[in-house]
C-alpha positions, 0 to 999 in steps of 0.5 A: 808606821811605814807603808810596807808595815801598814800593808803586811799588817793587813793580813791580820784584819784587812781594812781600807784601801790597803786591805782591799789590795791584800784581800784581792791577792789572797786567793792567788797568793795562797792557792798552791799551799791551800791545794796542797793542804786540801790534798790531805782531806782524802777519805774525810766525808763532810756534809757540813763544813766551816771555813774559818778565816775565809780571806778572799773566799777562794778556798771556800769555793774549792772545798765546795767543789771537792764536796759537791753535796756539802754546805759550807759556812765561811767566817772571817773577822774582817768585813772586807774579807766577808764581802770578797768571799760573798763576791767570789762565791755568789753562785754557791750562795745563790744555790743555797750551799754557802753562807758567809758571816762576820765573826770571831773564832773565839766565840763562834756563832754556831750551835754545838755539833754543827759541822763534820769538817773545819778548815783554817788556812793561813789564819791561826797566826792571829787567833786570840789564844789557841786553846780557847779558839781550838776549844770553840772549833771542837764545840761546833764539830760533831763527834768524829769531825775533823779540823785541818790547819794549813800554814805556810810557816812551820814556826821556824822559817826565817822569812815568817819569823821576820814578819812575826816581828813586823806584824802586831799580834802575829805568832808563827806556831810550830807543829808541836805547839799546834798539836799541844793546843789541839790536845788540850782542846780535846782533839785526838788522832793528830797528824802533821805533814811537812811539805817536802821542799817548803816550810808549809805544814798541814795539821789534821786532828779529829774530835 
């Protein structure tokens, strides 16, 4: 495996030195897209939030700023991402507002009806079966809760489709594919927004 493939493959589950480099760049590299995604949360109230696939932890911190009275649980499959998220949000953790866990989205370590809002930035590409994972998200959301997915790829852009061929286990979904899986998992009121000049998409669904 070439060095480039080894590096970009770290997006799936960062490990080792290359994983540390990848996680270190996630917070700045995805910031503009993540902020655009969060702009869709206007009008959505949340006291308890779960950030799925928390990466470098920047988005968890921004969500806590956006919801100053909320508590947030951040989860990632990668031990490196968990460590980085803890480092990035150590003040929020010390204040009792943030908890960071290592876990699998296909079997979330949370009780039923635990959250008002779930977010997933640049991560569903690697989830092991959308319908199964989305059903888990639905389980931990309270009735009326919202689930937001924000991706840099709309499943049709050439750049992301090239990475899909390089990175094992990566799948770039179209908005239609995401909406179908969400409906199957029991979500309703699904809204999709495409960025006006980039292949970014935000999908917002309610339980």
